[in-house]
N, C-alpha and C positions, 0 to 999 in steps of 0.2 A: 503494500499498499503505500501510495508517495505520499511525503509527508508536506502537508501544505506549507510556502513561503512565510517567514515571519511577519511580524507585524510591518516594523523598520523596514525589510526589505520591498513591503508590499506600498507602505508610503514612499519610496522612492521611485518605486514601478509606477506610481499614482503622477508622482512629479513630474517625469521625464515625458508620459505622454500626455499630461494636461494641454486641454486646448488655449490656445491663444487670448489673450483679453482683447472685448472688442472696444470701439470707440464707447460704447451706450454701457460698457460696462459700468454699476456701479463699486465705489472703491472697497467698501467694506466685505462688500460680496467675493469680491478678485481678492484683494490681500488677507482678509482673514476669514471670511466663511468658506472658501474652497478649502484653504489647508487643514480648517475644520474638519470639512466635510471626508478629507483624505483619511483622517488617523481614523474617524468612524469607518468609514469604507471600509480600511484595512480591519478593523476588528470586526468589523461584520462579515467579512470576508473568510477569516480566521475560524467565524465561531461558523460557517455553513449558513448564514440567514438570506434570502432572495433579498431582492432589491424593494418588491411589493413589500415584504415584511419591514423594509427599512421605512418604506414611507408609513406605511400604518404605524409605526412608535413615532414617527416625525410627528405627524397628526396626533397622536395621544398628547405629546409633552407639548405642543403649540397650544392645543384644547385646552391642558392643564391649565397653562397660565393665563391665558383671555379666560378664563374661569372664574382664575382668582381677580383677575381688574374688576372682572363685571361684579364679583358679588361680596367680597370679603374689604374689609374697610382698611385702607393702604394704611401699611405703617413701613418702617424700615426692612424689617426681615419679612414682610409681605413683598414688597418691592426687588427685594434681592435674587425672593426664589421666584418671582418672575420673572426677571430678568434672564435667570440662569435656565429656567424652563423655554423659555421663549431663543434664547441664544443656541441652546441643544438643539431643538426641534427644528430648527432652520441651518444647523449643522447637518444634521441627518437629511434635511430635504437635498441639502449638496450632495451626501454617499449616496441616496438611492443612484443616482447616473452612472455616481462614478463606479461603484459595484456592478451595477449591470457593463459596464465595458470589462470589470477585469473579470466577468462571469462568460464575455464573450459577445456581447450586445445586448441593448435592450430590446422589450416587445411592445406593441402598440396599447397592449394594456397596462403594461407598466407607464408609459406614457400615457395615457389616458387620465389613469389612479393621480400620477404626480400632479396633473393640469387640476382636475377637479378639486384636490387639495390646496394648490395654490389659490385656485379662484376664491373656497369658502375662507384660507386664510386675508385675502385682501379685502373680504367685508367684515370680518368676524372680529377683527383686530379694533376698528373701528366704531362696531357697535358693544363692543365689551367699553369699551372707551364712554362712550352713550351712557350707558346702563350705570356705572361707577358712577361719574359723574353724577348722572342725574339720582343716587342713592346714599352718595359721601359728600360729595365736593362743596357744596352750597352755591356755588355758582348760579350766577342768572339765567335763567331761562335760554336769552340770546345765545351763551355759550354751546348750549347743546345743538343746534345750528353746525357746529363747526363737525364734530364728527359727521353727523351728516353729510355734509358737504364733501368730505375728506371720503367716501365710502363711494359718491358718484366717481370724483374725482381717478381714485384708485384702484376702483373695479376699472373704468374708462379705459387708465393704463393699461391698466393687465388685458384686458383685451386686445387692444389696439398694438399692443406689441405682440402680441401671439400672431396675431392674424396678419401682420404685417409682417414679419420673419415664413409663416407658413406660404404666403404667396409671393414673397420673394422665392421659396425653395423650388415651387410649384410651376415660375414663369422663368422661361430660358433667359427672358430680357430685363430679371429681376436684379439686385443687388446684395452680391455679398456681403455680410458684415463685416466690416475692415478691422483689421488689428489699428490698436494704439501705437501708429510707430511715429508720431507728434513727438518735439522737441520736449526736453523735462517742463520747463516756465508753461508751456500752452498744456501738458498732458496733467499737470498738475491744476491749473485752472480748469479743468474741464473735468475733471474729477472732485475738484471743492462744488462745483455745480450740480455735480449730480448728486451730491451729500444727502438733499432733502428724499429724493426717491428710494433712498435704498432703504430697505425694509428691517437692514441689519443694526441699521444707525438708532431706528425707531424703538426695535427692540433694549437699546441702550438709553433711550432715553426713557423709558419704564423705570428707569432707578431712581427718577424724581417724581414716584407716583405720588408720595405723601408729602411731598411742596406743591400745593397745587397751583398756588400762582407760574411756579417754576415748569412745571409741567406743561400747562393750558400755553406758556408764552411758547416751550419750545416745539411742541403740536403746533401753536400753529404759525412756527416759520415753516416747519415741516411741511403742513400745507399749503402755507403757499407757495412755495418752494416746486414743490409736486404740481400745485395746478399751472406756474408758469410754462411749466417743462410741458406741458401735456399741451398746453395754449402754442406753444411752438413747434411743438414735433408733429402734431394731427395736421396742420396744413404742409409740412413737408412731407411725411408720409404720405398723404393723399394724393399729392403732386408728382411722387416717385410711380405709384398704384396706378395713376392715370395712363402712366404711359407702359403701361404693359399692352400686351397684344390683347384682343378678343380669345 
């Protein structure tokens, strides 16, 4: 019986086969989450788990963290627990695809499951904030409109990104995502502008949950940055899709 490679060797193998970051890749997702996902994928591979099992465990961690946001009075220990649960859930979300590559490739069912869970997460995180604010924050009712607006913006971004990438692949004239080969300062500015769209950054913002004014300000800045990005990206993507053949 062949002994499976060690976790360290598997991590090195995944790192050498990692796809390059594209210009639209958010910084936390590339610099932190992919690496965390590598570790989780290596451990899962060693344990004999399937990508779909990792996806479901990821969903369980995320759902537990969001349930705490919605149902439990925010304190420092709760905020730390929420952040850890969401960070691990997001890392496992990256691990399922990397594990699939280790096992020789993913399946349509696995891709479907991954996208369904991501779609649920894009809306559930803001609805959890909405419920938590309503129950515990003491903020005025006007503040409750913020997570509702965030739901619309984030779900629109999720679907628009997915359908644009799908149509690029299906159309011979589509533009392939370009790697980020720009100069250092330009790359840094681009990554900073993408920070508000990064779910990983939002998980870290959860650390400020007990400090309502701070959390509301950071959450509002994340919303504003994401809304501006969507407003700029949608016309660009529409013009790109308009050039595709019938």
